[in-house]
C-alpha positions in Angstrom: -9.8 -2.8 -30.8 -11.9 -1.9 -28.2 -10.5 -2.1 -24.3 -12.1 -4.7 -22.3 -12.3 -4.6 -18.5 -14.2 -5.2 -15.6 -13.7 -1.9 -13.8 -13.6 -1.8 -9.9 -16.3 -0.2 -7.9 -15.1 3.7 -6.6 -16.5 6.5 -5.0 -17.7 7.7 -8.4 -19.8 4.8 -9.0 -21.2 5.4 -5.5 -22.6 8.6 -6.6 -24.0 7.2 -9.8 -25.4 4.4 -7.7 -27.2 6.6 -5.3 -28.2 8.9 -8.3 -29.9 5.8 -10.0 -32.1 4.7 -7.1 -33.4 8.2 -7.0 -34.1 8.1 -10.7 -33.7 5.1 -12.7 -34.2 6.8 -16.0 -30.4 8.8 -15.8 -28.6 7.4 -18.8 -24.8 7.6 -17.7 -23.0 9.6 -20.5 -19.6 10.5 -20.1 -17.0 12.2 -22.2 -13.0 13.0 -22.1 -12.5 16.8 -23.2 -8.8 17.0 -24.1 -7.1 20.3 -25.4 -5.3 19.7 -28.3 -2.0 22.0 -27.3 0.2 18.8 -26.7 0.2 15.3 -26.4 -1.5 12.7 -23.9 0.3 11.6 -20.9 -0.5 8.8 -18.1 -2.1 11.5 -16.1 -4.8 12.0 -19.1 -4.7 8.0 -19.1 -6.5 8.2 -16.0 -9.1 10.7 -16.8 -9.8 8.6 -20.0 -10.1 5.4 -18.2 -12.5 6.8 -15.4 -14.7 8.1 -17.9 -14.3 5.3 -20.1 -15.1 2.6 -18.0 -17.9 4.5 -16.1 -19.8 4.6 -19.0 -19.3 1.1 -20.0 -20.1 -0.3 -16.4 -23.8 1.7 -16.8 -24.0 0.6 -20.6 -24.2 4.2 -21.4 -21.7 6.3 -23.7 -18.4 8.2 -23.8 -17.7 11.1 -26.0 -14.5 12.6 -26.8 -14.6 16.2 -27.3 -11.4 18.7 -28.2 -11.5 21.7 -26.0 -10.2 23.7 -29.1 -11.3 27.0 -27.3 -7.9 28.7 -27.5 -6.8 29.0 -30.8 -3.2 30.3 -29.9 -2.0 27.0 -28.7 -3.5 24.5 -30.6 -2.6 22.3 -33.9 -4.0 19.8 -35.4 -0.7 17.5 -34.6 -2.4 17.2 -31.3 -6.1 16.1 -32.0 -4.4 13.6 -34.3 -2.0 12.3 -31.5 -5.0 12.3 -29.0 -7.2 10.3 -31.4 -4.3 7.8 -32.0 -3.6 7.4 -28.0 -7.6 6.8 -27.4 -7.8 4.1 -30.3 -4.2 2.7 -28.8 -5.8 2.3 -25.4 -9.1 1.0 -26.7 -11.0 3.4 -25.1 -13.5 3.7 -28.1 -15.8 6.8 -27.9 -18.7 5.1 -28.7 -20.7 8.7 -28.1 -18.8 9.9 -30.9 -16.1 12.8 -31.1 -17.1 16.3 -30.9 -14.8 19.6 -31.1 -15.5 22.1 -28.6 -15.3 25.1 -31.4 -18.3 23.7 -33.1 -20.0 24.9 -30.6 -19.0 28.7 -30.8 -22.4 29.8 -32.2 -24.4 28.0 -29.1 -21.8 29.7 -26.7 -22.3 33.1 -28.4 -26.2 32.6 -28.0 -25.9 31.5 -24.6 -23.6 34.7 -23.9 -26.5 37.0 -25.2 -29.0 35.5 -23.3 -27.0 36.0 -20.0 -26.7 40.0 -21.2 -30.4 40.1 -22.1 -30.9 38.6 -18.4 -28.9 41.1 -16.7 -26.3 38.4 -15.8 -23.5 39.6 -18.2 -21.8 42.8 -19.1 -18.6 44.4 -21.3 -15.9 45.2 -19.1 -13.1 47.7 -20.3 -10.7 46.8 -17.1 -7.2 45.4 -18.6 -5.6 42.1 -17.2 -3.8 43.7 -14.2 -6.8 45.6 -13.3 -9.1 42.9 -13.7 -6.6 41.0 -10.9 -6.6 43.9 -8.9 -10.4 44.3 -8.8 -10.9 40.7 -7.8 -9.5 40.9 -4.5 -7.8 38.2 -2.3 -8.7 34.8 -0.3 -9.4 37.4 2.7 -10.8 40.3 1.1 -13.8 40.7 -1.5 -13.1 41.8 -5.0 -14.3 45.2 -5.8 -17.2 45.7 -8.6 -15.8 47.1 -11.9 -16.9 50.9 -13.1 -18.5 49.3 -16.2 -20.9 46.4 -14.4 -23.4 48.5 -14.5 -24.0 49.0 -17.9 -27.2 48.9 -19.8 -28.2 45.6 -21.6 -28.3 47.6 -24.4 -25.0 49.1 -24.0 -23.6 45.5 -23.5 -25.3 44.0 -26.4 -24.0 46.7 -28.7 -20.3 46.4 -27.3 -20.6 42.3 -27.4 -21.9 42.4 -31.1 -18.6 44.9 -31.9 -16.4 42.8 -30.3 -17.7 40.1 -32.3 -17.3 42.2 -35.6 -13.5 42.8 -35.2 -13.8 46.4 -34.2 -11.9 46.4 -30.4 -8.3 44.9 -30.2 -7.0 42.0 -27.8 -7.4 42.1 -24.2 -9.4 45.5 -24.3 -12.9 44.2 -23.5 -14.2 41.3 -21.8 -17.5 39.9 -21.2 -17.6 39.1 -17.7 -20.7 37.0 -15.8 -22.6 39.0 -13.0 -22.5 37.2 -10.0 -21.2 38.3 -6.6 -17.8 40.2 -6.2 -17.7 39.2 -2.4 -18.2 35.5 -3.0 -15.9 33.5 -0.7 -15.0 31.5 -4.1 -13.0 33.7 -6.2 -14.3 31.7 -9.2 -17.6 33.4 -8.4 -16.1 36.8 -8.7 -17.9 38.2 -12.1 -15.3 35.6 -13.9 -14.5 36.6 -17.6 -16.6 34.1 -20.1 -15.1 35.7 -23.3 -12.0 37.9 -24.5 -11.0 39.0 -27.8 -8.4 37.1 -29.5 -7.3 38.2 -33.2 -6.1 34.0 -34.3 -7.1 32.1 -36.9 -8.8 28.9 -35.6 -7.6 25.6 -37.1 -11.2 24.4 -37.8 -12.8 27.7 -37.9 -10.5 29.9 -39.4 -11.3 33.8 -39.2 -15.1 33.4 -38.5 -14.5 34.3 -34.8 -12.4 37.1 -33.1 -14.0 36.0 -29.4 -13.6 33.2 -27.9 -15.4 31.6 -24.9 -13.3 30.7 -21.8 -13.2 26.9 -20.7 -15.6 27.4 -17.5 -18.2 29.0 -19.7 -18.1 26.8 -22.7 -17.5 23.3 -21.2 -20.9 23.2 -19.2 -22.8 24.2 -22.0 -20.9 21.7 -24.4 -21.9 19.1 -21.7 -25.7 19.9 -22.0 -25.9 20.4 -25.6 -24.2 16.7 -25.9 -26.5 15.4 -23.0 -23.1 14.3 -20.8 -24.8 13.4 -17.5 -21.7 13.0 -15.6 -18.7 15.5 -16.2 -15.6 14.0 -14.3 -12.5 15.6 -14.1 -9.5 16.4 -11.9 -9.6 17.6 -8.4 -8.5 21.5 -9.2 -12.1 22.0 -10.9 -13.8 21.2 -7.6 -13.7 25.1 -6.8 -14.9 25.5 -10.4 -18.1 23.5 -9.8 -20.4 26.3 -8.6 -19.6 28.3 -11.6 -20.5 24.9 -13.7 -23.4 24.8 -12.2 -24.3 28.6 -12.6 -23.5 28.3 -16.1 -26.2 25.6 -16.4 -28.7 27.0 -14.6 -28.7 30.6 -16.2 -27.3 29.7 -19.9 -30.9 28.3 -20.9 -29.2 25.5 -22.9 -30.8 22.6 -20.7 -33.8 21.1 -22.5 -37.3 20.8 -20.7 -37.0 17.1 -19.1 -33.5 16.7 -19.7 -31.3 15.4 -16.7 -28.6 18.7 -16.4 -24.8 17.6 -16.5 -23.2 16.9 -12.7 -19.5 18.1 -12.2 -17.6 15.5 -10.0 -14.1 15.6 -9.2 -11.3 12.8 -8.7 -7.4 13.2 -7.6 -4.8 13.9 -10.3 -2.4 11.2 -10.9 0.8 12.0 -9.8 3.7 10.0 -10.0 7.6 10.0 -9.1 10.5 10.8 -11.1 8.5 12.9 -13.6 6.1 15.5 -14.3 2.8 16.3 -16.0 3.3 19.4 -17.3 2.4 19.5 -20.8 4.4 23.3 -21.0 7.3 21.6 -19.7 7.4 18.4 -21.9 7.1 21.0 -24.8 10.1 22.7 -23.7 11.9 19.4 -23.5 10.8 18.5 -27.2 11.1 21.7 -29.0 15.0 22.3 -27.3 15.8 18.9 -28.6 16.6 17.6 -24.9 14.0 14.8 -25.8 13.5 12.6 -29.0 10.2 14.1 -29.8 6.9 13.7 -27.9 7.2 9.9 -27.9 10.7 10.0 -26.6 10.5 6.4 -23.8 11.5 8.8 -20.6 8.6 11.0 -21.1 5.5 10.3 -19.8 3.2 10.7 -22.5 1.1 8.3 -23.7 3.1 7.8 -26.9 6.5 7.6 -25.2 5.2 4.7 -23.0 3.8 2.9 -26.0 7.3 3.3 -27.8 8.9 2.1 -24.7 6.8 -1.0 -24.8 4.1 -0.4 -22.2 0.9 -2.0 -23.0 -2.5 -0.2 -22.8 -3.4 -3.4 -20.4 -0.6 -2.4 -18.1 -1.5 1.3 -18.0 -5.0 0.4 -17.1 -4.0 -1.9 -14.5 -1.3 0.7 -13.0 -4.1 3.4 -12.7 -6.7 1.1 -11.3 -4.2 -0.2 -8.7 -2.9 3.4 -8.1 -6.9 4.0 -6.7 -9.7 6.4 -7.7 -10.2 8.9 -4.4 -10.1 12.5 -3.9 -7.1 12.5 -1.8 -3.7 14.1 -3.7 -1.2 11.6 -3.5 2.1 10.7 -5.6 2.6 7.0 -7.0 5.5 5.1 -7.3 6.6 4.8 -10.6 7.6 1.4 -9.6 4.1 0.4 -9.4 3.5 1.2 -13.0 7.0 -0.8 -13.7 5.2 -4.0 -11.9 2.0 -4.0 -13.9 4.0 -4.1 -17.4 6.7 -6.7 -15.8 3.6 -9.1 -14.2 2.1 -8.8 -18.2 5.4 -9.4 -20.2 6.7 -12.1 -17.8 3.6 -14.1 -18.7 3.4 -12.8 -22.5 6.9 -11.8 -23.7 8.8 -14.4 -26.1 12.4 -15.3 -24.4 15.1 -14.2 -26.5 19.0 -13.8 -26.3 20.8 -10.4 -26.1 24.6 -9.9 -25.3 25.0 -6.1 -24.2 29.0 -6.4 -24.0 30.1 -9.1 -25.6 33.4 -11.0 -25.2 34.5 -14.0 -27.1 34.9 -17.6 -25.9 36.5 -20.0 -27.9 35.4 -24.1 -27.0 38.9 -25.4 -27.8 37.6 -28.9 -27.9 35.4 -28.4 -30.1 35.8 -28.7 -33.9 36.4 -25.9 -35.8 33.6 -27.1 -38.8 30.9 -28.6 -36.4 27.6 -27.1 -35.8 24.7 -28.0 -33.6 21.7 -26.4 -32.6 20.4 -26.4 -29.3 16.4 -26.2 -28.4 15.7 -23.1 -25.9 12.1 -22.4 -24.9 10.2 -19.3 -26.3 8.3 -18.7 -23.4 8.6 -21.3 -19.7 5.4 -20.0 -18.6 3.7 -20.9 -21.8 4.9 -24.3 -23.2 2.4 -24.3 -25.9 4.3 -21.1 -27.8 7.2 -24.2 -28.1 10.9 -23.7 -28.5 13.6 -22.4 -31.0 16.8 -23.6 -32.3 20.1 -21.7 -31.1 23.3 -22.2 -33.2 26.5 -23.3 -31.3 30.1 -23.2 -32.7 33.4 -23.2 -31.6 33.4 -19.7 -31.6 30.6 -17.7 -29.0 30.4 -14.8 -27.3 29.1 -14.1 -23.5 28.5 -10.9 -21.6 31.5 -9.6 -20.1 29.6 -8.8 -16.8 29.7 -12.8 -16.6 33.4 -13.3 -16.4 35.8 -12.2 -13.4 39.2 -12.8 -12.9 38.7 -12.0 -9.0 35.4 -13.0 -8.7 33.5 -11.3 -5.5 31.9 -13.7 -3.0 29.1 -15.7 -4.2 29.9 -15.4 -7.9 28.3 -18.0 -9.7 29.5 -17.0 -13.4 32.7 -17.9 -15.4 35.9 -17.4 -13.4 39.6 -19.1 -14.0 39.2 -23.0 -13.4 35.9 -22.2 -12.6 32.7 -24.1 -14.2 29.4 -22.8 -16.0 26.7 -24.4 -17.8 26.1 -22.4 -21.4 22.3 -22.2 -21.0 20.6 -25.1 -23.0 23.8 -25.9 -24.0 27.1 -27.8 -22.5 28.9 -27.4 -19.3 32.6 -25.4 -20.0 35.7 -24.9 -17.8 37.7 -21.2 -18.2 41.0 -22.5 -18.8 43.0 -19.8 -20.6 42.2 -15.6 -20.4 43.9 -13.9 -23.2 44.4 -10.0 -22.7 45.8 -7.2 -24.6 49.1 -5.1 -24.3 47.4 -3.0 -21.8 45.6 -5.8 -20.1 41.9 -5.9 -21.2 40.4 -9.6 -21.7 39.7 -10.0 -25.3 39.0 -13.7 -25.5 38.3 -16.5 -23.3 39.3 -20.2 -23.9 37.3 -22.6 -22.2 36.8 -26.6 -22.6 33.4 -28.2 -22.7 32.4 -31.3 -21.2 30.9 -32.8 -24.7 28.2 -35.4 -22.7 26.7 -32.6 -20.9 24.5 -31.0 -23.6 20.9 -30.5 -23.6 21.1 -30.0 -19.9 22.2 -33.4 -19.2 23.9 -34.0 -15.8 27.2 -35.4 -15.1 29.3 -37.1 -12.6 27.2 -35.6 -10.3 28.4 -32.5 -10.3 26.3 -29.4 -9.1 26.9 -26.5 -11.6 25.1 -23.5 -10.1 26.2 -20.7 -12.8 24.3 -20.6 -16.2 25.4 -18.1 -19.1 23.5 -17.0 -21.9 25.4 -16.8 -25.2 25.5 -16.4 -29.2 27.5 -17.9 -31.8 29.8 -15.7 -33.9 28.7 -17.0 -37.1 25.3 -15.6 -36.8 24.6 -13.2 -34.1 23.3 -10.1 -35.6 24.4 -6.3 -34.0 21.8 -4.0 -32.3 21.3 -1.3 -30.3 20.0 -1.0 -26.7 18.6 1.9 -25.3 18.7 1.7 -21.3 16.3 4.1 -20.1 15.9 5.4 -16.4 14.0 7.9 -14.6 13.8 11.4 -15.9 14.7 13.2 -13.2 17.0 12.7 -10.1 14.2 13.9 -7.2 11.6 11.2 -6.7 8.9 13.8 -6.0 8.8 16.5 -8.2 5.6 18.2 -7.0 7.6 19.7 -4.5 10.0 21.4 -7.0 9.0 24.8 -8.8 8.5 24.5 -12.2 11.3 27.1 -12.9 14.0 24.8 -11.1 13.0 21.4 -13.0 15.9 21.6 -15.2 18.2 21.2 -12.3 16.8 17.8 -11.4 17.1 16.2 -15.3 19.0 13.0 -14.8 22.0 13.1 -16.9 22.2 9.3 -17.3 18.5 8.6 -17.8 19.3 6.9 -21.4 22.3 5.0 -22.1 22.9 3.7 -25.6 24.9 0.4 -26.3 25.6 0.1 -29.9 27.4 -2.8 -30.5 25.4 -5.6 -28.6 24.5 -8.7 -30.1 21.3 -10.5 -30.3 19.8 -13.9 -31.8 19.5 -13.5 -35.6 15.9 -13.8 -35.6 15.6 -10.4 -33.8 16.8 -8.6 -37.1 13.4 -9.5 -38.4 11.2 -8.3 -35.1 8.7 -5.6 -35.9 8.1 -2.2 -34.4 6.6 -2.7 -31.2 7.4 -6.5 -30.5 8.1 -7.0 -27.2 10.9 -9.5 -25.5 12.4 -10.7 -22.5 16.1 -10.8 -23.0 17.1 -13.7 -20.6 18.8 -12.6 -17.6 18.4 -8.9 -18.3 15.5 -7.0 -18.8 12.0 -6.7 -20.9 12.7 -4.7 -24.7 10.3 -3.4 -27.1 11.8 -3.1 -30.6 11.8 0.8 -31.5 9.8 2.3 -33.8 12.0 5.0 -35.4 15.7 3.1 -35.4 16.5 0.3 -37.3 18.1 -2.5 -35.1 17.2 -0.8 -32.0 15.5 -2.3 -28.7 14.1 0.0 -26.1 14.7 -1.4 -22.5 11.2 -1.4 -21.1 11.2 -2.7 -17.5 14.4 -4.9 -15.4 13.1 -8.4 -14.9 13.0 -7.8 -11.2 12.2 -4.8 -9.3 15.3 -2.8 -7.9 15.8 -3.7 -3.9 15.0 -1.1 -1.8 17.9 0.6 0.1 
């Protein structure tokens, strides 16, 4: 289903508006070009939403193009996952789905043109020598001794590279630009490398592969992209993008050349966006797959219970600018909380059951009390919950020695069982070790259905379930993946030191309403007085905590 939204304006739209004033014939065409070497994450969602909503706002086209130019790291598993994520987000690529590898022939032709024009040469420097010759931010680079090879020699060597005559890393094709440029990306960048590796789509057809900075503008021009909207780390690459567009001979007469513009990446507290590190967590078993609900991957957020609309709202609220920042994860939590507060059905779950016996209630009697499915949506109706002599409440709702302002059950205290009777605690039964195993209460049997009694004010209201039909379930309480809020300040080599050992707590003997046994994977609920949960997609009778009912108080 296509994602429906009215996107707010931003500086990118201001650029396009100004361009359209100069040239009303521009047909806005954007793209999302992920490398299929991992699963998409919340940072990817920002790039998707910017490109998708921009195209939609201007009645244009949006492409999905897989940047599969590095076969050593790519896999069809990632291709499929990326398509699934875009479909789930509703960001339909109405301009089509493409693969960078399908343009290898065109890239090769462009490389030949640059060689013939004297703008590219085959270099024999090793990787270490290339770094040495490149120079520094304060010192210009040195020209390679192979820089002035003849056109004929370069064409011959490049053809032999393509034929597989040379080993990996022995030669590169470099653009001939300016080794003294203050922009190090313009110091004769490599545009082709040798890699004797089978490609997941092209097989063994190629053993030379174009680098991203060379292939990407060519692909954009071929597809008719007008705006290459990418993250800020590519800002210094923009002159090279424009150089390739100008010299590769790929822009057709009358075609509007693609324009690259950059925005700040999305960084979020208590997590990292490094696909390399996320892959490590998955491969070492520290995460329960790429869809572990603690990970910032889109499939992880989906499994946890986040919705496409909440993710888009978060991206929009976080803002689109060129200023790097780190967004508090509480902003994303607020987006899903607001949505589920309105939409999620209410159900009862008891994390740590403790038995309650209503001593003045007949053993053979049963009653059904009606509770609202969602107080915010009367049209959603009510459901019936069974009341019997033997019940369960949560052990957190009882205290032998209550703290101040404790409004739950305590010795000689009264509470209302939600939607049912007022009960009074008469006796507490403990085992030999002093652990409470049973609480005996008496019910005011004229107080059912919330009826007031004798003008008494009973402040506490507890949720409960009947022993007769409560179902067992596992509740997964997910927290933050890391203990440090701003992981951008931490070296990736030290990430392991900040993993939160309490990022997930499994409660295996919780009780839930019987109807929840029939919930489908991905169904979301509010467990009253607790949190929002989602039925897990991998494990039976398991519910993942999405977010608390209220934002945590700042300390």
